[in-house]
N, C-alpha and C positions, 0 to 999 in steps of 0.2 A: 185611230188606235182601237176605238170601241168596235168598229166594224170588223177589224181583223179578229178580235177576241170573240165576237159573236159568231163569225164564220168558223172559227176553230171549235167552238162549243158544238155547233151544228154538225161539223164533220166528225167529231168524236162521238156524238150521240148516234149519228147514222151508222158509224162503224160498229158501235156496240150492238145496235139493233140488228144489223146485218150478221154479225158474228153469232148472236143469239139465235137467229133464224137458221143459219147453217148448222149450228150445234143441235138444234131441235130436229132438223131433217136428218142429220147423221144419226142421232140417237134413235129415231124412228126406224131407220134402215137397220141398225143393230138389233132392234127389238124384233123386227120381222125375221132377220137372219137367225136369231136365237130361237124363235118359235119353230122355224123350219128345222133347225138342228135337233130340237127336242122331238119333234114328230118323226123325223127319219130315224133318230136313234132308237126310239121305242119300237119302230117297225123292225129294225135290225135285232134288237133285244128279243123280240118275240120269235124271230127266226132262230136265234141261238137257243132260246128256251125250248122250242119245238124240237130242234135237233138233239139237244141234251136229253129231253124226256123220251123221245122216240127211241133213242139208243138204249136208255136205261130200262124201259119197259120191254123192249124186244130182246134184251140181252145180246145185242149184236156188237159189232166192233165199236171202237170209240167214236164219238161224234167227230165231225170235221175238225181238223187241227188248225186250219188257217181260215182267215176271213174269205179268201178266194174260194176255197172248197165249200164253205158254208153257203156263199152266194150262188155258186154253181149248182149245188145239190138242192137247196131249198127255195131259191128264187129263180133259178133257171138262167141266171146271167152271172157274169164274172164281176170283177172289181169296177167295171165301167157302168154299173147299174145306176139308175137315177137316184136310188136310195143313198148312194155315196156322194151325191152332188154337194151337200153342205159340209163335207169333210175333205177339203183339198189335201190335207196331210194324211188322210186315211184314218183308220181306227186300230187300236190294239186289241186283238182277240186272242185270249190265252185259255187253253183247255187243260184241265187237270181231272182225269177220270171222267165222270159225267157232269162235272161242274165247269163253269166258265166264268171269265171276266171279260167285259167289253168296256173300253174307255177311249177317250180322245187322247192323242199323244201329248198335247200341251194345251194350256189355257189359252182361250181366245177372248176377244172383247165381247161382252154381253151388254154393256152400256158405256157411256162416255168415260166413266171413271172406274170400271170394274172388269176384271178378267176372270174367267172361270172355265171349267171343263166338266163334261158329263162322265160319270163312272157308274157301272152297274155290274151285277153278276147274276148267276143262276139263283142265288138265295137272297139277293138284295135288289130291290127295285131301284132303277137308275135315279141318281141324285146329282145335283150340282155340287162339286167337291168343296168349294170354298163357302158358298152360302148355305149348303145343306138342304136346299129346297128340292122337293120331289119334281121329277121331270114328267110332263104330261103330253100325251099324243094330241089331245084337243082340249079346248077350254072347258072347264067344268068336270073333267074326268076325276073320279074318285081315286086317290092314290094314297098309299099303295093298294093295289087290288087285293082281293081275298087270296090268302095263301102266302103273302109276303110279310115278313116281320115289319113292324112299324118303327123300329129303332134304326 
């Protein structure tokens, strides 16, 4: 009887250790995916800002009205760009005059217990919607950069 109990304790202990290891690996994978989403989103945000400012300064037509037009005009590629790789559901790009909003369509996992999505606009530096943290292209980047409100 003692032997069965000891074996059961070992099996449960090993199962808990294995589950913890799998959870740690999965959380690391989510962290890498989150950093990639941030980096690519900032690149797309810069493209949208460039389009908006260029049209505003040149007093030309409105900036590109769809994400496909934006990518085609300013990145030289369509929606199949490597910049869109971290966004399997695409992004929502809305233009109003010379201003724009860019956001993920729905929240995705950023850690084991948290879902969030990135939102940004021509006047607001991209943030995580739920946590409110600023999005960074690279570690140590000062955000928001000069010219963006800090609220």
